[in-house]
N, C-alpha and C positions, 0 to 999 in steps of 0.2 A: 358311521362316524363326522364329530365337527369338522366342518370348514377350514375354521383355527387350525387339531388337529394335520388334518390334512397340510395344510403348508409348514407348517414347523413340518412335519416330517421331511416336506422335498427342500426346507432350506439347507435341512442336515445333510441333506441328500448331495446336492449342489455344493455344498462345503466340503465332504467327505469324497467327492471326485476331485475335486478340483486337489485335494493334499493330496489323493493317491496320484495326479496327476504332475504338480510338481514332485514328488517324487523317484517318480519315472525317470523324469528326464534328469532329476539329478545321476539317478544313478543312471546312468549310460551315457548321461559325457564324463562322470567318472573312469567309468570302462573302457570308455573310445578313446582314455591317457595311456593305460596299458597298451593298447594295442598300436606305438612306434614304432616306425622305420629303423630300422636298423643303422648302425654304422655302414657298413659297408654291404659289400655285393658280391652274391658265390659268384666265381668264373668256375664254367667247366674245360677242364682238357682233359685229351687224350694223348698216345703215341704206343710206340709199337717195336721194338728193337728187341732179337735174340732169342727171340721165342719168346718175351717177357711182353705185358701188356700191363699200362700202365694208364691209373685214371687219377684227374687231381684234381680237388673242389677248391682254391684260392680263392681266402675273402683278400678280397682287392677292396685294403683300405684299411683293415684288421688283420695281418695276416698271420696270428699265429688261428685265426679260426681255420685252415687251410688244413686239408687233409689227404690225405694221398694212401692206395688200394695199388698193388703191383698183384699180379697176379702170374705164379708161374706153373706151369703143367698140371690148372688144375686148380692150384691152388692160394686162397688169395691170405695174399696180409694186408693188412691196414697201417699204417702211419700214420706220427706224431710229429713237429717240431720239437730236436730238441732243445735245449735252453742254450745253443753258442749265443745264438742272435743274430747266424743265418739262416739262408733258406738247406737247413740243413735236418733231413724226416731218417726221426726209428723208429721201429716196429712198436707198434700200441701195446702188444702182450710180450711179454720178455719170451715167450719161446718163440718168439721172434732170428730168434739169437744174431748173430754179430749181422744183423742188413742191415745197409742205411744206403739215404738220397740224397745226393746232394745236386741241389738245382745252384744253375748260375744265373740271380738276380738278387737284386735285395730284399733285404722284408719291405722298405719303401714305398718300388715302383712300384708303377703302374701294373694296370692288367697286359701283356704283350700279347699278340699274333699268335710266336710261339714261345720254346722256350725251352734250355738249353741243357740236360742235368747226365751226374753218373748215375748207377745204382752198383754198388757196392756187397758183393754174396760171398760169402768163403774165397777170400782173396782173392776173386772174381773181378773185376771190375768190366761195365756196360753202358758206352752212353747212350745217350735217346737223346728224342726230340719228342716236347710237345704240343701239339693245334690244340689254341681256341678252338671250343663249338659253338 
């Protein structure tokens, strides 16, 4: 091969490597934009009362991201916020029955160290306290 041909191939290779590098940087920086932080923090709470176990994942900064689980006699029911604008939870699954959980806090309140609440199932009301973990 002639030296002119080798020089031309080397120049093309450098250009191609430069293009690939720039493309990689652009794709990498665009992808990092998708990994932005959430606008809220998940704060975990746990509590027990009357043979029931309560576990709350509270969306501090976005209460609608909150989820609650109640375990009774080995069976866990998952709860979500209702549409009342209060911290009232109803079963996610319709088979959850007439159960509901009411937390004594405002939706826009920061994450306190403890939360008082009531659990209502089958006409029976049980008070409980959740503690921040």
